[in-house]
Chimera marker file (.cmm) of the C-alpha trace (Angstrom):
<marker_set name="trace">
<marker id="1" x="8.027" y="2.568" z="-19.364" r="1" g="1" b="0" radius="0.5"/>
<marker id="2" x="6.091" y="0.354" z="-16.969" r="1" g="1" b="0" radius="0.5"/>
<marker id="3" x="6.440" y="0.477" z="-13.202" r="1" g="1" b="0" radius="0.5"/>
<marker id="4" x="5.008" y="-2.061" z="-10.743" r="1" g="1" b="0" radius="0.5"/>
<marker id="5" x="4.052" y="-2.227" z="-7.100" r="1" g="1" b="0" radius="0.5"/>
<marker id="6" x="3.096" y="-5.464" z="-5.322" r="1" g="1" b="0" radius="0.5"/>
<marker id="7" x="1.200" y="-5.991" z="-2.082" r="1" g="1" b="0" radius="0.5"/>
<marker id="8" x="1.193" y="-9.544" z="-0.758" r="1" g="1" b="0" radius="0.5"/>
<marker id="9" x="-0.734" y="-11.476" z="1.876" r="1" g="1" b="0" radius="0.5"/>
<marker id="10" x="-3.591" y="-8.978" z="2.219" r="1" g="1" b="0" radius="0.5"/>
<marker id="11" x="-6.288" y="-10.413" z="4.518" r="1" g="1" b="0" radius="0.5"/>
<marker id="12" x="-9.240" y="-9.969" z="2.150" r="1" g="1" b="0" radius="0.5"/>
<marker id="13" x="-10.564" y="-12.429" z="-0.404" r="1" g="1" b="0" radius="0.5"/>
<marker id="14" x="-9.681" y="-11.917" z="-4.077" r="1" g="1" b="0" radius="0.5"/>
<marker id="15" x="-13.378" y="-11.908" z="-4.972" r="1" g="1" b="0" radius="0.5"/>
<marker id="16" x="-13.935" y="-8.759" z="-2.905" r="1" g="1" b="0" radius="0.5"/>
<marker id="17" x="-10.900" y="-7.033" z="-4.424" r="1" g="1" b="0" radius="0.5"/>
<marker id="18" x="-11.873" y="-7.584" z="-8.060" r="1" g="1" b="0" radius="0.5"/>
<marker id="19" x="-14.949" y="-5.294" z="-8.068" r="1" g="1" b="0" radius="0.5"/>
<marker id="20" x="-13.083" y="-1.977" z="-7.579" r="1" g="1" b="0" radius="0.5"/>
<marker id="21" x="-10.223" y="-3.156" z="-9.812" r="1" g="1" b="0" radius="0.5"/>
<marker id="22" x="-12.451" y="-3.229" z="-12.890" r="1" g="1" b="0" radius="0.5"/>
<marker id="23" x="-13.574" y="0.351" z="-12.224" r="1" g="1" b="0" radius="0.5"/>
<marker id="24" x="-10.058" y="1.843" z="-12.396" r="1" g="1" b="0" radius="0.5"/>
<marker id="25" x="-8.246" y="-0.177" z="-15.067" r="1" g="1" b="0" radius="0.5"/>
<marker id="26" x="-7.133" y="1.975" z="-18.004" r="1" g="1" b="0" radius="0.5"/>
<marker id="27" x="-7.839" y="5.325" z="-16.324" r="1" g="1" b="0" radius="0.5"/>
<marker id="28" x="-5.419" y="8.124" z="-15.529" r="1" g="1" b="0" radius="0.5"/>
<marker id="29" x="-3.838" y="7.712" z="-12.105" r="1" g="1" b="0" radius="0.5"/>
<marker id="30" x="-5.395" y="10.887" z="-10.722" r="1" g="1" b="0" radius="0.5"/>
<marker id="31" x="-8.896" y="9.824" z="-11.812" r="1" g="1" b="0" radius="0.5"/>
<marker id="32" x="-8.368" y="6.300" z="-10.476" r="1" g="1" b="0" radius="0.5"/>
<marker id="33" x="-7.294" y="7.577" z="-7.052" r="1" g="1" b="0" radius="0.5"/>
<marker id="34" x="-10.332" y="9.886" z="-6.885" r="1" g="1" b="0" radius="0.5"/>
<marker id="35" x="-12.660" y="6.999" z="-7.762" r="1" g="1" b="0" radius="0.5"/>
<marker id="36" x="-11.122" y="4.745" z="-5.124" r="1" g="1" b="0" radius="0.5"/>
<marker id="37" x="-11.210" y="7.483" z="-2.499" r="1" g="1" b="0" radius="0.5"/>
<marker id="38" x="-15.009" y="7.706" z="-2.620" r="1" g="1" b="0" radius="0.5"/>
<marker id="39" x="-15.804" y="3.990" z="-2.895" r="1" g="1" b="0" radius="0.5"/>
<marker id="40" x="-17.287" y="2.681" z="0.379" r="1" g="1" b="0" radius="0.5"/>
<marker id="41" x="-15.311" y="-0.580" z="0.275" r="1" g="1" b="0" radius="0.5"/>
<marker id="42" x="-12.388" y="-1.867" z="2.313" r="1" g="1" b="0" radius="0.5"/>
<marker id="43" x="-10.890" y="-3.179" z="-0.936" r="1" g="1" b="0" radius="0.5"/>
<marker id="44" x="-10.782" y="0.321" z="-2.443" r="1" g="1" b="0" radius="0.5"/>
<marker id="45" x="-8.484" y="1.553" z="0.331" r="1" g="1" b="0" radius="0.5"/>
<marker id="46" x="-6.107" y="-1.381" z="-0.123" r="1" g="1" b="0" radius="0.5"/>
<marker id="47" x="-5.935" y="-0.926" z="-3.898" r="1" g="1" b="0" radius="0.5"/>
<marker id="48" x="-5.475" y="2.826" z="-3.468" r="1" g="1" b="0" radius="0.5"/>
<marker id="49" x="-2.490" y="2.264" z="-1.189" r="1" g="1" b="0" radius="0.5"/>
<marker id="50" x="-0.835" y="-0.076" z="-3.708" r="1" g="1" b="0" radius="0.5"/>
<marker id="51" x="-1.557" y="2.346" z="-6.573" r="1" g="1" b="0" radius="0.5"/>
<marker id="52" x="0.038" y="5.217" z="-4.627" r="1" g="1" b="0" radius="0.5"/>
<marker id="53" x="3.075" y="3.002" z="-4.067" r="1" g="1" b="0" radius="0.5"/>
<marker id="54" x="3.372" y="2.343" z="-7.812" r="1" g="1" b="0" radius="0.5"/>
<marker id="55" x="3.161" y="6.082" z="-8.513" r="1" g="1" b="0" radius="0.5"/>
<marker id="56" x="5.867" y="6.773" z="-5.911" r="1" g="1" b="0" radius="0.5"/>
<marker id="57" x="8.077" y="4.082" z="-7.490" r="1" g="1" b="0" radius="0.5"/>
<marker id="58" x="7.647" y="5.679" z="-10.912" r="1" g="1" b="0" radius="0.5"/>
<marker id="59" x="8.427" y="9.149" z="-9.614" r="1" g="1" b="0" radius="0.5"/>
<marker id="60" x="11.359" y="8.237" z="-7.390" r="1" g="1" b="0" radius="0.5"/>
<marker id="61" x="13.101" y="5.351" z="-9.168" r="1" g="1" b="0" radius="0.5"/>
<marker id="62" x="12.418" y="6.189" z="-12.822" r="1" g="1" b="0" radius="0.5"/>
<marker id="63" x="11.849" y="9.973" z="-12.627" r="1" g="1" b="0" radius="0.5"/>
<marker id="64" x="8.598" y="9.792" z="-14.591" r="1" g="1" b="0" radius="0.5"/>
<marker id="65" x="6.147" y="12.699" z="-14.514" r="1" g="1" b="0" radius="0.5"/>
<marker id="66" x="3.191" y="11.658" z="-12.339" r="1" g="1" b="0" radius="0.5"/>
<marker id="67" x="0.660" y="13.565" z="-14.479" r="1" g="1" b="0" radius="0.5"/>
<marker id="68" x="1.433" y="11.331" z="-17.490" r="1" g="1" b="0" radius="0.5"/>
<marker id="69" x="0.736" y="8.007" z="-15.757" r="1" g="1" b="0" radius="0.5"/>
<marker id="70" x="-2.162" y="5.667" z="-16.484" r="1" g="1" b="0" radius="0.5"/>
<marker id="71" x="-3.214" y="2.466" z="-14.725" r="1" g="1" b="0" radius="0.5"/>
<marker id="72" x="-2.163" y="-0.134" z="-17.246" r="1" g="1" b="0" radius="0.5"/>
<marker id="73" x="-3.131" y="-3.248" z="-15.308" r="1" g="1" b="0" radius="0.5"/>
<marker id="74" x="-4.159" y="-4.411" z="-11.854" r="1" g="1" b="0" radius="0.5"/>
<marker id="75" x="-4.116" y="-8.117" z="-11.145" r="1" g="1" b="0" radius="0.5"/>
<marker id="76" x="-5.453" y="-9.847" z="-8.055" r="1" g="1" b="0" radius="0.5"/>
<marker id="77" x="-4.265" y="-13.377" z="-7.282" r="1" g="1" b="0" radius="0.5"/>
<marker id="78" x="-4.998" y="-15.902" z="-4.554" r="1" g="1" b="0" radius="0.5"/>
<marker id="79" x="-2.649" y="-16.077" z="-1.624" r="1" g="1" b="0" radius="0.5"/>
<marker id="80" x="-2.481" y="-18.813" z="0.988" r="1" g="1" b="0" radius="0.5"/>
<marker id="81" x="-5.626" y="-19.436" z="3.028" r="1" g="1" b="0" radius="0.5"/>
<marker id="82" x="-5.659" y="-19.569" z="6.815" r="1" g="1" b="0" radius="0.5"/>
<marker id="83" x="-7.567" y="-22.656" z="7.904" r="1" g="1" b="0" radius="0.5"/>
<marker id="84" x="-9.706" y="-22.366" z="11.020" r="1" g="1" b="0" radius="0.5"/>
<marker id="85" x="-12.429" y="-24.488" z="12.614" r="1" g="1" b="0" radius="0.5"/>
<marker id="86" x="-15.763" y="-23.536" z="14.115" r="1" g="1" b="0" radius="0.5"/>
<marker id="87" x="-17.540" y="-25.781" z="16.598" r="1" g="1" b="0" radius="0.5"/>
<marker id="88" x="-20.784" y="-27.258" z="15.276" r="1" g="1" b="0" radius="0.5"/>
<marker id="89" x="-23.506" y="-29.482" z="16.694" r="1" g="1" b="0" radius="0.5"/>
<marker id="90" x="-22.805" y="-32.980" z="18.026" r="1" g="1" b="0" radius="0.5"/>
<marker id="91" x="-19.094" y="-32.409" z="18.534" r="1" g="1" b="0" radius="0.5"/>
<marker id="92" x="-18.356" y="-31.765" z="14.911" r="1" g="1" b="0" radius="0.5"/>
<marker id="93" x="-16.278" y="-28.992" z="13.411" r="1" g="1" b="0" radius="0.5"/>
<marker id="94" x="-16.728" y="-26.948" z="10.236" r="1" g="1" b="0" radius="0.5"/>
<marker id="95" x="-13.748" y="-25.565" z="8.376" r="1" g="1" b="0" radius="0.5"/>
<marker id="96" x="-13.470" y="-21.818" z="7.789" r="1" g="1" b="0" radius="0.5"/>
<marker id="97" x="-11.096" y="-20.511" z="5.116" r="1" g="1" b="0" radius="0.5"/>
<marker id="98" x="-9.737" y="-17.036" z="5.725" r="1" g="1" b="0" radius="0.5"/>
<marker id="99" x="-8.490" y="-16.094" z="2.298" r="1" g="1" b="0" radius="0.5"/>
<marker id="100" x="-5.574" y="-13.817" z="1.426" r="1" g="1" b="0" radius="0.5"/>
<marker id="101" x="-4.659" y="-12.001" z="-1.785" r="1" g="1" b="0" radius="0.5"/>
<marker id="102" x="-1.721" y="-10.680" z="-3.748" r="1" g="1" b="0" radius="0.5"/>
<marker id="103" x="-2.202" y="-7.393" z="-5.650" r="1" g="1" b="0" radius="0.5"/>
<marker id="104" x="0.013" y="-6.241" z="-8.531" r="1" g="1" b="0" radius="0.5"/>
<marker id="105" x="-0.459" y="-2.723" z="-9.943" r="1" g="1" b="0" radius="0.5"/>
<marker id="106" x="1.254" y="-1.705" z="-13.180" r="1" g="1" b="0" radius="0.5"/>
<marker id="107" x="1.348" y="1.936" z="-14.270" r="1" g="1" b="0" radius="0.5"/>
<marker id="108" x="2.831" y="3.277" z="-17.491" r="1" g="1" b="0" radius="0.5"/>
<marker id="109" x="3.399" y="6.555" z="-19.281" r="1" g="1" b="0" radius="0.5"/>
<marker id="110" x="0.888" y="7.766" z="-21.816" r="1" g="1" b="0" radius="0.5"/>
<marker id="111" x="2.226" y="7.944" z="-25.347" r="1" g="1" b="0" radius="0.5"/>
<marker id="112" x="2.506" y="11.543" z="-26.495" r="1" g="1" b="0" radius="0.5"/>
<link id1="1" id2="2" r="1" g="1" b="0" radius="0.2"/>
<link id1="2" id2="3" r="1" g="1" b="0" radius="0.2"/>
<link id1="3" id2="4" r="1" g="1" b="0" radius="0.2"/>
<link id1="4" id2="5" r="1" g="1" b="0" radius="0.2"/>
<link id1="5" id2="6" r="1" g="1" b="0" radius="0.2"/>
<link id1="6" id2="7" r="1" g="1" b="0" radius="0.2"/>
<link id1="7" id2="8" r="1" g="1" b="0" radius="0.2"/>
<link id1="8" id2="9" r="1" g="1" b="0" radius="0.2"/>
<link id1="9" id2="10" r="1" g="1" b="0" radius="0.2"/>
<link id1="10" id2="11" r="1" g="1" b="0" radius="0.2"/>
<link id1="11" id2="12" r="1" g="1" b="0" radius="0.2"/>
<link id1="12" id2="13" r="1" g="1" b="0" radius="0.2"/>
<link id1="13" id2="14" r="1" g="1" b="0" radius="0.2"/>
<link id1="14" id2="15" r="1" g="1" b="0" radius="0.2"/>
<link id1="15" id2="16" r="1" g="1" b="0" radius="0.2"/>
<link id1="16" id2="17" r="1" g="1" b="0" radius="0.2"/>
<link id1="17" id2="18" r="1" g="1" b="0" radius="0.2"/>
<link id1="18" id2="19" r="1" g="1" b="0" radius="0.2"/>
<link id1="19" id2="20" r="1" g="1" b="0" radius="0.2"/>
<link id1="20" id2="21" r="1" g="1" b="0" radius="0.2"/>
<link id1="21" id2="22" r="1" g="1" b="0" radius="0.2"/>
<link id1="22" id2="23" r="1" g="1" b="0" radius="0.2"/>
<link id1="23" id2="24" r="1" g="1" b="0" radius="0.2"/>
<link id1="24" id2="25" r="1" g="1" b="0" radius="0.2"/>
<link id1="25" id2="26" r="1" g="1" b="0" radius="0.2"/>
<link id1="26" id2="27" r="1" g="1" b="0" radius="0.2"/>
<link id1="27" id2="28" r="1" g="1" b="0" radius="0.2"/>
<link id1="28" id2="29" r="1" g="1" b="0" radius="0.2"/>
<link id1="29" id2="30" r="1" g="1" b="0" radius="0.2"/>
<link id1="30" id2="31" r="1" g="1" b="0" radius="0.2"/>
<link id1="31" id2="32" r="1" g="1" b="0" radius="0.2"/>
<link id1="32" id2="33" r="1" g="1" b="0" radius="0.2"/>
<link id1="33" id2="34" r="1" g="1" b="0" radius="0.2"/>
<link id1="34" id2="35" r="1" g="1" b="0" radius="0.2"/>
<link id1="35" id2="36" r="1" g="1" b="0" radius="0.2"/>
<link id1="36" id2="37" r="1" g="1" b="0" radius="0.2"/>
<link id1="37" id2="38" r="1" g="1" b="0" radius="0.2"/>
<link id1="38" id2="39" r="1" g="1" b="0" radius="0.2"/>
<link id1="39" id2="40" r="1" g="1" b="0" radius="0.2"/>
<link id1="40" id2="41" r="1" g="1" b="0" radius="0.2"/>
<link id1="41" id2="42" r="1" g="1" b="0" radius="0.2"/>
<link id1="42" id2="43" r="1" g="1" b="0" radius="0.2"/>
<link id1="43" id2="44" r="1" g="1" b="0" radius="0.2"/>
<link id1="44" id2="45" r="1" g="1" b="0" radius="0.2"/>
<link id1="45" id2="46" r="1" g="1" b="0" radius="0.2"/>
<link id1="46" id2="47" r="1" g="1" b="0" radius="0.2"/>
<link id1="47" id2="48" r="1" g="1" b="0" radius="0.2"/>
<link id1="48" id2="49" r="1" g="1" b="0" radius="0.2"/>
<link id1="49" id2="50" r="1" g="1" b="0" radius="0.2"/>
<link id1="50" id2="51" r="1" g="1" b="0" radius="0.2"/>
<link id1="51" id2="52" r="1" g="1" b="0" radius="0.2"/>
<link id1="52" id2="53" r="1" g="1" b="0" radius="0.2"/>
<link id1="53" id2="54" r="1" g="1" b="0" radius="0.2"/>
<link id1="54" id2="55" r="1" g="1" b="0" radius="0.2"/>
<link id1="55" id2="56" r="1" g="1" b="0" radius="0.2"/>
<link id1="56" id2="57" r="1" g="1" b="0" radius="0.2"/>
<link id1="57" id2="58" r="1" g="1" b="0" radius="0.2"/>
<link id1="58" id2="59" r="1" g="1" b="0" radius="0.2"/>
<link id1="59" id2="60" r="1" g="1" b="0" radius="0.2"/>
<link id1="60" id2="61" r="1" g="1" b="0" radius="0.2"/>
<link id1="61" id2="62" r="1" g="1" b="0" radius="0.2"/>
<link id1="62" id2="63" r="1" g="1" b="0" radius="0.2"/>
<link id1="63" id2="64" r="1" g="1" b="0" radius="0.2"/>
<link id1="64" id2="65" r="1" g="1" b="0" radius="0.2"/>
<link id1="65" id2="66" r="1" g="1" b="0" radius="0.2"/>
<link id1="66" id2="67" r="1" g="1" b="0" radius="0.2"/>
<link id1="67" id2="68" r="1" g="1" b="0" radius="0.2"/>
<link id1="68" id2="69" r="1" g="1" b="0" radius="0.2"/>
<link id1="69" id2="70" r="1" g="1" b="0" radius="0.2"/>
<link id1="70" id2="71" r="1" g="1" b="0" radius="0.2"/>
<link id1="71" id2="72" r="1" g="1" b="0" radius="0.2"/>
<link id1="72" id2="73" r="1" g="1" b="0" radius="0.2"/>
<link id1="73" id2="74" r="1" g="1" b="0" radius="0.2"/>
<link id1="74" id2="75" r="1" g="1" b="0" radius="0.2"/>
<link id1="75" id2="76" r="1" g="1" b="0" radius="0.2"/>
<link id1="76" id2="77" r="1" g="1" b="0" radius="0.2"/>
<link id1="77" id2="78" r="1" g="1" b="0" radius="0.2"/>
<link id1="78" id2="79" r="1" g="1" b="0" radius="0.2"/>
<link id1="79" id2="80" r="1" g="1" b="0" radius="0.2"/>
<link id1="80" id2="81" r="1" g="1" b="0" radius="0.2"/>
<link id1="81" id2="82" r="1" g="1" b="0" radius="0.2"/>
<link id1="82" id2="83" r="1" g="1" b="0" radius="0.2"/>
<link id1="83" id2="84" r="1" g="1" b="0" radius="0.2"/>
<link id1="84" id2="85" r="1" g="1" b="0" radius="0.2"/>
<link id1="85" id2="86" r="1" g="1" b="0" radius="0.2"/>
<link id1="86" id2="87" r="1" g="1" b="0" radius="0.2"/>
<link id1="87" id2="88" r="1" g="1" b="0" radius="0.2"/>
<link id1="88" id2="89" r="1" g="1" b="0" radius="0.2"/>
<link id1="89" id2="90" r="1" g="1" b="0" radius="0.2"/>
<link id1="90" id2="91" r="1" g="1" b="0" radius="0.2"/>
<link id1="91" id2="92" r="1" g="1" b="0" radius="0.2"/>
<link id1="92" id2="93" r="1" g="1" b="0" radius="0.2"/>
<link id1="93" id2="94" r="1" g="1" b="0" radius="0.2"/>
<link id1="94" id2="95" r="1" g="1" b="0" radius="0.2"/>
<link id1="95" id2="96" r="1" g="1" b="0" radius="0.2"/>
<link id1="96" id2="97" r="1" g="1" b="0" radius="0.2"/>
<link id1="97" id2="98" r="1" g="1" b="0" radius="0.2"/>
<link id1="98" id2="99" r="1" g="1" b="0" radius="0.2"/>
<link id1="99" id2="100" r="1" g="1" b="0" radius="0.2"/>
<link id1="100" id2="101" r="1" g="1" b="0" radius="0.2"/>
<link id1="101" id2="102" r="1" g="1" b="0" radius="0.2"/>
<link id1="102" id2="103" r="1" g="1" b="0" radius="0.2"/>
<link id1="103" id2="104" r="1" g="1" b="0" radius="0.2"/>
<link id1="104" id2="105" r="1" g="1" b="0" radius="0.2"/>
<link id1="105" id2="106" r="1" g="1" b="0" radius="0.2"/>
<link id1="106" id2="107" r="1" g="1" b="0" radius="0.2"/>
<link id1="107" id2="108" r="1" g="1" b="0" radius="0.2"/>
<link id1="108" id2="109" r="1" g="1" b="0" radius="0.2"/>
<link id1="109" id2="110" r="1" g="1" b="0" radius="0.2"/>
<link id1="110" id2="111" r="1" g="1" b="0" radius="0.2"/>
<link id1="111" id2="112" r="1" g="1" b="0" radius="0.2"/>
</marker_set>
C-alpha cells in the first residue's frame, strides 16, 4: 500500500530541492532519514520533514509497520513565483523571481 505526504508553497527553488531527492529515492525510510540528517543543505531538512510526515501517515492512518517502508517516489514541482523588483541604474528596475515548490513523498511497504 502506498501512502503520500504533500508539502506546498515551500520558499526554495525546485532546482535546489532535486539534488537531495535523487540521493534518497528507492532507499529504506530509516536509511533515507539518516542520509538527509547529515546533508548540509536547507533542502534536506525540508524533504526530511515531509518524509517523516509520510511515515506518520502510514503508521497512524493505515497501521503499517514503519520498519517495512521504502521511499517509493519523491517529486518536486514548481509552485507560484513571487515577483519582486530591484532598483538598477538610470531609474530602471530588474525583476527578481522568488520561486516556490511543491513536494510529494510516496512511501510503500516492501514486498515480503
